[in-house]
C-alpha positions as CSV (number, residue, x, y, z in Angstrom):
1,M,10.9,39.7,37.0
2,K,13.2,37.2,38.4
3,W,15.7,34.9,37.1
4,T,17.5,31.8,38.3
5,L,20.3,29.7,37.7
6,L,20.6,26.4,39.5
7,V,24.0,24.3,39.3
8,P,24.0,21.4,40.8
9,G,27.2,20.0,41.4
10,A,28.5,22.8,42.0
11,L,29.5,22.8,45.9
12,L,32.8,20.9,46.8
13,P,32.9,18.3,49.4
14,A,34.1,19.6,52.5
15,A,36.9,17.4,52.9
16,L,38.4,17.4,49.2
17,A,37.8,21.3,48.7
18,P,41.2,22.6,49.7
19,E,43.0,20.0,47.6
20,I,41.0,20.8,44.8
21,S,40.4,24.4,45.0
22,R,44.3,25.0,44.4
23,A,43.9,23.7,41.4
24,L,40.8,26.2,40.5
25,H,41.1,29.4,38.9
26,A,37.6,30.8,38.5
27,P,38.5,34.8,38.7
28,R,35.3,36.3,37.2
29,L,32.9,33.5,39.5
30,A,35.2,34.8,42.6
31,Q,34.2,38.5,41.6
32,R,30.7,37.6,41.0
33,L,30.1,35.7,44.5
34,R,32.2,38.4,46.1
35,Q,29.4,40.8,45.3
36,A,26.4,39.1,45.6
37,R,24.1,39.3,48.6
38,A,24.2,35.5,49.9
39,Q,20.9,33.8,51.5
40,P,20.2,31.6,54.0
41,V,21.5,28.2,53.3
42,Q,18.7,25.5,52.0
43,R,19.4,21.8,53.3
44,G,18.2,18.9,51.5
45,A,16.0,16.2,52.2
46,E,17.6,12.9,53.6
47,G,15.9,11.2,50.9
48,N,17.7,13.5,48.5
49,V,21.1,13.0,50.0
50,G,23.4,13.5,47.5
51,A,21.6,15.8,45.3
52,A,20.4,18.4,47.1
53,H,19.4,20.3,43.8
54,W,16.1,18.0,44.0
55,S,15.3,19.1,47.5
56,W,15.1,23.0,45.9
57,L,13.8,22.2,43.0
58,A,10.7,20.3,45.2
59,Q,10.6,23.2,47.4
60,A,10.4,25.9,44.7
61,F,7.4,23.9,42.9
62,G,5.6,23.3,46.3
63,L,6.2,19.6,46.9
64,G,6.5,18.5,50.0
65,A,7.5,14.4,49.4
66,D,11.1,12.9,50.6
67,P,12.1,12.4,48.2
68,A,9.8,14.4,46.0
69,V,7.4,12.0,43.2
70,T,8.6,13.3,39.9
71,A,7.4,9.7,37.4
72,P,4.3,10.6,36.7
73,Y,4.5,14.6,36.1
74,A,7.4,13.7,33.8
75,W,4.8,10.9,32.1
76,R,2.2,13.9,31.4
77,A,4.9,16.2,30.0
78,L,6.1,13.8,27.8
79,G,2.5,12.5,26.3
80,T,2.8,13.9,23.1
81,C,6.0,11.8,22.5
82,G,5.8,8.2,21.2
83,S,5.6,5.2,23.7
84,S,6.6,1.6,23.1
85,G,6.3,-1.3,25.2
86,A,3.7,-2.9,26.9
87,E,1.8,-0.1,28.0
88,P,-1.7,-1.5,29.6
89,E,-4.4,-1.1,27.3
90,Q,-6.8,1.1,29.2
91,A,-7.6,4.7,28.5
92,A,-7.2,6.0,31.6
93,E,-3.5,6.9,32.8
94,P,-1.9,4.6,35.3
95,L,-2.1,5.3,38.9
96,W,1.6,4.0,39.9
97,I,4.4,5.8,37.8
98,A,8.1,5.2,38.5
99,H,11.4,5.5,36.4
100,C,13.0,2.8,36.2
101,D,16.4,4.0,34.8
102,P,19.1,1.2,32.9
103,V,22.4,1.7,35.2
104,H,25.4,0.1,35.5
105,M,26.1,-1.4,38.8
106,A,30.4,-1.8,39.4
107,I,32.1,-3.8,41.9
108,A,33.9,-1.1,44.5
109,R,36.1,-2.9,47.1
110,D,33.0,-4.4,49.2
111,H,30.2,-3.3,48.1
112,L,28.3,-2.9,44.7
113,T,28.5,1.4,43.5
114,V,25.6,2.8,41.2
115,T,26.5,4.2,38.1
116,D,25.1,5.5,34.6
117,L,26.0,4.3,31.2
118,G,28.3,7.1,30.5
119,E,29.0,8.4,27.2
120,E,27.6,5.4,25.3
121,P,23.6,5.6,26.6
122,L,21.8,3.0,24.8
123,D,20.9,3.0,21.6
124,P,17.0,2.4,20.4
125,E,18.0,-0.9,19.2
126,E,19.1,-1.9,22.4
127,T,16.5,-0.4,24.5
128,A,13.9,-2.3,22.2
129,A,15.8,-5.4,23.0
130,L,16.1,-4.8,27.3
131,L,12.1,-3.2,27.3
132,N,11.2,-6.8,25.7
133,L,13.2,-8.9,28.0
134,A,12.2,-7.0,31.1
135,N,8.3,-7.2,30.2
136,E,9.0,-10.8,30.0
137,A,10.0,-10.8,33.6
138,A,7.1,-8.6,34.6
139,G,5.1,-11.3,32.8
140,D,6.3,-14.0,34.2
141,L,6.0,-12.2,37.5
142,R,1.9,-12.2,36.9
143,S,1.8,-15.5,36.5
144,A,4.3,-16.8,39.1
145,P,2.6,-18.3,42.5
146,L,1.4,-16.1,44.6
147,A,4.3,-16.4,47.0
148,Q,6.6,-15.2,44.7
149,S,4.4,-12.2,43.3
150,T,2.8,-10.7,46.1
151,S,3.8,-7.9,48.1
152,N,4.2,-8.1,51.9
153,S,0.6,-7.9,52.1
154,G,-0.1,-10.7,49.6
155,E,-1.5,-8.1,46.5
156,R,-0.2,-9.4,43.0
157,L,2.1,-7.0,41.4
158,D,1.2,-6.0,37.6
159,L,3.7,-4.3,36.2
160,H,4.5,-3.0,32.8
161,F,7.5,-1.1,31.1
162,V,6.8,1.2,28.8
163,I,9.5,4.2,26.8
164,R,7.9,7.3,26.5
165,G,9.6,10.2,25.1
166,G,13.1,8.2,25.1
167,H,12.4,7.3,29.0
168,W,12.0,4.7,30.9
169,F,8.9,4.2,33.1
170,V,7.3,1.4,35.2
171,V,3.1,1.7,35.5
172,S,0.8,-0.4,37.7
173,P,-3.3,-0.2,37.8
174,A,-2.8,-0.2,41.3
175,P,-0.8,2.0,43.9
176,L,2.2,0.5,45.4
177,A,4.2,0.9,48.8
178,L,7.6,1.8,47.7
179,Q,9.9,4.2,49.1
180,T,12.8,5.0,46.8
181,F,15.8,7.4,46.1
182,A,16.5,9.4,43.6
183,L,18.9,8.6,41.1
184,D,21.0,11.5,41.2
185,S,21.4,11.1,44.8
186,V,23.1,7.8,44.8
187,L,25.4,8.0,41.6
188,G,28.7,6.7,42.6
189,R,27.1,5.3,46.3
190,S,26.9,1.8,47.6
191,V,23.7,0.2,46.1
192,Q,22.7,-1.5,49.5
193,E,22.1,1.1,51.4
194,H,20.0,2.9,48.8
195,M,17.4,-0.2,47.9
196,P,14.0,0.5,47.4
197,S,11.9,-0.7,50.8
198,G,7.7,-0.7,51.8
199,A,5.3,-3.3,51.6
200,H,6.1,-3.9,48.0
201,A,9.9,-4.1,48.0
202,R,10.1,-8.1,48.3
203,A,8.1,-8.4,45.1
204,W,10.1,-5.5,43.1
205,R,13.3,-7.6,44.5
206,I,11.9,-11.0,42.6
207,L,11.2,-9.0,39.5
208,S,14.5,-7.1,39.3
209,N,16.5,-9.8,40.2
210,E,15.1,-11.7,37.6
211,I,15.7,-8.8,34.9
212,Q,18.8,-8.6,36.2
213,M,19.6,-12.4,35.0
214,L,18.1,-12.1,31.7
215,W,20.0,-8.7,30.6
216,H,23.7,-10.6,32.1
217,S,22.8,-12.8,29.3
218,S,21.7,-10.4,26.9
219,A,22.9,-10.2,23.3
220,V,22.7,-6.5,24.1
221,N,25.2,-6.5,27.0
222,D,27.5,-8.9,25.7
223,A,28.3,-6.8,22.5
224,R,28.8,-3.6,24.6
225,E,31.3,-5.8,27.1
226,Q,33.1,-6.8,24.0
227,R,33.2,-3.0,22.5
228,G,34.3,-1.9,26.2
229,A,31.3,0.1,27.1
230,R,29.5,-0.1,30.2
231,T,26.8,-2.8,30.6
232,A,23.1,-2.4,31.2
233,N,23.4,-4.4,34.2
234,A,20.4,-3.5,36.1
235,L,17.1,-0.8,36.6
236,W,16.8,1.9,39.3
237,L,13.3,2.4,40.4
238,H,12.8,6.1,41.5
239,G,10.2,9.2,41.7
240,G,7.1,6.9,41.8
241,G,3.5,7.7,43.1
242,A,0.4,9.5,41.3
243,W,-0.1,12.5,39.7
244,A,-1.3,15.4,42.1
245,A,-2.3,19.3,41.0
246,L,0.1,21.1,42.7
247,G,0.0,25.1,43.9
248,P,0.6,27.8,41.3
249,R,4.4,28.9,41.9
250,G,4.9,31.2,39.1
251,V,7.6,29.5,36.4
252,G,6.8,31.0,33.1
253,T,9.9,29.6,31.6
254,L,12.2,26.8,32.1
255,R,15.8,26.7,30.4
256,V,17.2,23.1,31.3
257,D,20.9,22.5,29.9
258,V,20.0,24.5,26.6
259,A,22.4,26.7,25.0
260,P,22.3,30.3,26.6
261,N,21.0,31.7,23.5
262,M,18.5,29.3,22.1
263,G,14.5,30.1,22.4
264,L,14.4,33.9,24.1
265,S,11.4,34.5,22.0
266,A,9.3,31.4,21.9
267,G,9.0,27.8,23.8
268,L,9.7,24.5,22.6
269,N,7.6,23.4,19.8
270,A,8.6,19.9,18.4
271,G,7.3,16.3,17.9
272,P,8.3,13.3,19.6
273,D,12.4,13.4,18.2
274,A,12.7,16.6,20.4
275,G,11.4,14.9,23.8
276,L,9.0,17.5,25.0
277,A,6.0,19.5,23.0
278,T,4.3,22.7,24.6
279,A,1.3,24.5,24.0
280,S,1.0,28.7,23.8
281,P,0.3,30.4,25.8
282,G,1.1,28.9,29.0
283,P,4.1,27.7,30.8
284,Q,7.2,27.4,28.6
285,L,10.1,24.6,28.0
286,I,12.7,26.3,26.2
287,G,15.1,23.8,23.6
288,T,15.6,20.9,25.7
289,A,17.3,17.8,24.2
290,P,15.4,14.6,24.3
291,S,17.9,12.9,26.7
292,S,16.8,15.4,29.6
293,R,14.8,13.7,31.8
294,D,15.2,16.8,34.2
295,A,13.3,18.6,31.8
296,A,10.3,16.5,31.7
297,V,10.0,16.5,35.0
298,L,10.5,20.2,36.0
299,H,7.7,20.8,33.1
300,G,5.3,18.5,34.6
301,W,5.7,19.9,37.9
302,Q,5.6,23.4,35.9
303,L,1.8,22.2,34.2
304,A,0.6,20.5,37.2
305,G,0.6,24.1,39.2
306,A,-0.3,25.9,35.8
307,G,-3.2,23.7,35.9
308,R,-4.7,24.8,39.2
309,P,-8.0,26.9,38.5
310,E,-6.5,29.3,41.2
311,A,-3.7,30.1,39.2
312,G,-5.1,32.1,36.7
313,A,-2.6,33.0,34.2
314,V,1.0,31.9,34.4
315,S,3.6,34.8,34.9
316,P,5.7,35.1,31.9
317,G,8.4,36.8,34.0
318,R,10.0,34.3,36.2
319,T,12.5,32.3,34.8
320,L,14.3,28.6,35.7
321,S,17.7,28.0,34.1
322,V,19.6,24.5,35.2
323,H,22.6,23.8,33.8
324,R,23.7,20.1,35.2
325,E,27.6,20.1,33.4
326,L,29.2,20.0,37.1
327,F,27.1,17.2,37.9
328,A,28.2,13.8,36.7
329,P,31.9,14.6,37.6
330,F,30.5,15.4,41.1
331,A,28.6,12.7,41.4
332,H,31.2,10.2,40.8
333,Q,34.0,12.2,42.3
334,A,35.9,13.0,38.8
335,W,37.5,16.2,39.8
336,D,39.5,16.4,36.8
337,A,36.6,16.3,34.9
338,W,34.5,18.8,37.3
339,L,37.6,21.2,37.1
340,A,37.6,21.3,33.2
341,R,34.1,21.7,33.1
342,V,34.3,25.0,35.3
343,P,35.6,27.6,32.6
344,A,32.5,26.9,31.0
345,W,29.9,26.9,33.6
346,E,31.7,30.7,34.5
347,E,31.0,31.7,30.9
348,R,27.3,30.4,31.2
349,L,26.7,32.5,33.9
350,E,28.1,35.3,32.3
351,Q,25.9,34.6,29.4
352,E,23.1,34.1,31.8
353,L,23.4,37.4,33.3
354,T,23.2,39.4,29.6
355,L,20.5,37.5,28.4
356,A,18.6,38.1,31.8
357,Q,19.4,41.6,31.6
358,R,18.5,41.9,27.9
359,Q,15.2,40.2,28.5
360,G,14.4,43.0,31.3
361,A,14.9,41.0,34.7
362,R,15.2,42.8,37.5
363,H,16.5,40.0,40.0
364,F,18.9,37.2,39.5
365,E,19.2,34.8,41.5
366,L,22.3,32.0,41.4
367,V,21.8,29.0,43.6
368,L,25.0,26.8,43.9
369,C,23.9,22.7,45.1
370,G,26.0,20.3,46.5
371,G,24.9,17.0,48.3
372,Q,23.5,18.1,51.2
373,E,22.7,22.0,50.8
374,S,22.2,24.5,48.4
375,R,23.4,28.1,48.9
376,S,21.7,31.4,46.8
377,Y,23.1,34.7,45.8
378,A,21.4,37.7,44.6
379,I,23.4,39.5,41.9
380,A,22.4,42.9,41.1
381,L,21.6,43.9,37.2
382,R,22.6,47.0,35.9
383,N,19.9,49.6,35.0
384,P,18.8,49.0,31.0
385,G,21.4,51.0,29.3
386,S,23.9,50.6,31.1
387,P,27.3,48.6,30.4
388,L,26.6,44.8,30.1
389,D,30.1,43.5,31.1
390,A,29.7,45.1,34.8
391,V,27.3,44.4,37.7
392,T,27.1,46.6,40.8
393,G,24.9,47.1,43.9
394,W,25.2,44.7,46.7
395,V,29.2,44.9,46.6
396,R,30.5,44.0,50.4
397,R,33.9,44.8,52.0
398,L,34.8,41.0,52.8
399,P,36.0,39.8,56.6
400,L,39.5,40.1,57.1
401,V,41.6,37.2,56.2
402,G,45.2,37.5,57.8
403,G,44.8,41.1,58.6
404,G,43.7,42.2,55.4
405,A,40.9,42.0,53.1
406,L,40.8,39.6,50.2
407,R,41.1,41.3,47.2
408,T,42.1,39.1,44.8
409,S,40.9,35.7,43.1
410,G,43.2,33.7,42.0
411,A,43.8,29.9,43.0
412,G,45.5,30.8,45.7
413,D,42.6,33.2,47.4
414,W,40.6,29.6,46.8
415,A,43.0,27.1,48.1
416,R,43.8,29.2,51.4
417,L,40.1,30.1,51.7
418,A,38.7,26.3,51.3
419,E,41.3,25.0,53.8
420,S,39.6,27.1,56.6
421,A,36.2,25.5,55.9
422,E,34.8,23.2,58.4
423,S,34.0,19.8,57.5
424,D,30.7,18.1,58.6
425,P,31.0,14.7,60.1
426,S,27.4,13.6,58.8
427,T,28.3,14.8,55.5
428,P,29.8,11.5,53.4
429,S,32.8,12.3,51.2
430,G,31.6,13.2,47.5
431,A,28.3,14.6,49.2
432,S,28.1,18.7,49.7
433,G,30.3,21.1,50.8
434,G,30.9,24.4,48.9
435,F,33.8,27.0,47.8
436,A,34.1,30.3,49.7
437,P,35.5,33.7,48.7
438,T,36.4,34.3,52.7
439,A,37.4,32.3,55.5
440,Q,34.9,33.6,57.6
441,T,31.8,33.9,55.3
442,V,32.1,30.5,53.7
443,H,28.8,29.1,54.8
444,R,27.6,32.4,53.1
445,S,29.2,33.2,50.0
446,G,31.2,29.9,48.3
447,M,32.1,26.3,47.0
448,A,33.5,24.5,49.8
449,R,32.1,23.9,53.0
């Protein structure tokens, strides 16, 4: 049985690592990394720059697209949840499905940046009002002159916006040629550099501009602005495509942003208010929050693999746990907030190790992700009956730093070692990097690249 803990946003940008690491105190994490066996670094796909965890996850579930198709899988995983909006009246599933999340586009010095709605997401009433406006614009596009409502190839777009399980989707009865960037990969980044492209991009821009104008003058955004909340002034399109069966990958249990002790004996079995439901036996999704799009996507991928006839029974032994608490401050380069969340992550690692051991796991993998790469570490678990507060196994002597082996794990060590990391000139600030327990193994075992 293998247990994997994936931590998006854990690898610091190389250019910022020295300064940030001086304020970092994570002795147990340092100890774990010093004792771990490092695996080869995995570079993220170009379409996922800024969010390398999606490249790692896509590879783990057998998807090869850049970036991977996510929306139709989330759509199916959320199929038991309530839907609202102008969903086409048809028995068949829409042929093309994409995420279209409300975002806030902020003005930077010389460009617009994409941000989320922060700590005040849309409430149900706000969602319903903005959804109606989006579908009003989509309806106008369907009845507009062909020159405005068609793609470069002359096809008229027939788009409908739908809320399913609390998540925004746009659906089409015909396939669309649109290349997009995952929302995670563009947070805090320039809008202009990440706009959708492809044969249908022009028609989408016309529609999205119309939606922006309607939303700008809406009572929803007037009220949000008055109370100091971020306005929802745009939709971000991503993850679109058609559903296809995936090869079996054997992820029996998913744990996405849940309390470490939640759902150890059973999968999630909840209605629409809980976000997802999963049947038993079969792949399990443990106790996710309804706001977690990641949980829907990953469970959809999980089900798409388990449904293949050649997959056979899904192995109940492999667990994938995803902890996203570091990613939001990482994406927005809010490093004080990032540092404040490190102790909770450090504690989470200890709890996951204990749980894995109690569940009989024989292998534990820690995957730290940044903007362009992911680094995996095999952490040895003690045999059953041994004390749970110690980990042994692949304990290595560290390369020499300044004439001696590194023996401590305080903030000073992190700072010194981060300064020795080499910067990748092709990596934009805020993209990826790491932090390392030794100067000479920085690419193998650390968080400053």
